[in-house]
C-alpha positions in Angstrom: -33.5 -42.1 -35.1 -31.3 -42.9 -32.1 -32.5 -44.0 -28.7 -31.4 -40.6 -27.2 -33.6 -38.8 -29.9 -36.6 -41.0 -29.1 -36.8 -39.9 -25.5 -37.2 -36.3 -26.7 -40.0 -37.0 -29.3 -43.4 -35.5 -29.0 -46.5 -37.9 -29.1 -47.1 -37.2 -32.8 -43.3 -37.7 -33.7 -43.4 -41.0 -32.0 -46.5 -41.9 -33.8 -44.8 -41.4 -37.1 -41.9 -43.3 -36.0 -44.0 -46.2 -35.1 -46.0 -46.1 -38.4 -42.7 -46.8 -40.0 -42.2 -50.2 -38.3 -45.9 -51.3 -37.8 -46.0 -53.5 -41.0 -42.8 -55.4 -40.3 -43.5 -59.0 -40.0 -41.8 -60.9 -37.0 -42.0 -64.6 -36.1 -44.1 -65.5 -33.1 -43.9 -68.9 -31.7 -46.0 -70.6 -29.0 -44.1 -73.7 -27.4 -46.9 -75.7 -26.1 -45.0 -78.9 -25.2 -41.9 -81.0 -25.6 -41.1 -84.6 -25.8 -37.9 -86.7 -25.6 -37.9 -89.9 -28.0 -35.2 -92.2 -29.0 -33.6 -91.5 -32.5 -34.8 -94.9 -33.6 -38.5 -93.7 -33.2 -37.7 -90.5 -34.9 -36.5 -92.3 -37.9 -39.8 -94.4 -38.0 -41.9 -91.2 -38.2 -43.9 -90.8 -41.3 -47.0 -88.9 -42.5 -49.9 -89.6 -40.0 -47.5 -90.2 -37.2 -48.4 -88.7 -34.0 -46.2 -87.3 -31.5 -47.6 -86.9 -28.1 -46.4 -83.9 -26.2 -46.1 -83.5 -22.4 -48.8 -80.8 -21.9 -52.6 -80.3 -22.1 -55.1 -77.5 -22.0 -54.5 -75.4 -18.8 -50.8 -76.1 -18.9 -48.2 -73.3 -19.2 -46.5 -72.5 -22.4 -44.0 -70.0 -23.6 -44.2 -67.2 -26.3 -41.2 -66.4 -28.2 -40.5 -63.5 -30.6 -37.7 -64.0 -33.3 -36.5 -66.9 -31.0 -36.5 -64.8 -27.6 -38.9 -65.6 -24.8 -41.1 -62.7 -24.2 -44.0 -64.1 -22.2 -45.6 -67.1 -20.4 -49.1 -68.2 -21.3 -51.7 -70.7 -20.6 -52.8 -73.2 -23.3 -56.4 -72.7 -24.1 -59.0 -74.5 -26.2 -60.6 -72.3 -29.0 -63.1 -74.3 -30.7 -61.3 -77.3 -32.4 -57.9 -75.3 -32.1 -55.5 -74.4 -29.3 -54.7 -70.8 -28.5 -52.5 -69.2 -25.9 -53.7 -66.8 -23.2 -50.9 -64.5 -22.0 -50.4 -64.8 -18.2 -47.1 -62.9 -17.8 -44.9 -60.7 -20.0 -41.2 -61.3 -19.2 -39.2 -58.1 -18.6 -35.8 -57.5 -20.1 
């Protein structure tokens, strides 16, 4: 279905078209921090090494879908894990 045809779809036709793509898996990334370290330190990293990032709970993060930034978020603690609370959807 072309973009032109989509604009003329009824609600039920649009639902049918969306049902075709609902199960497609996409990659979603949450970028919670960055760090710059010398190559010498990178070469010394091994299992159990800790790389400290420049962010903490409450800081801003980015949400990417298939490598493209689509939202900004706030880093939150969810029990013993981290999560991202969307704060702004980035328009095209």
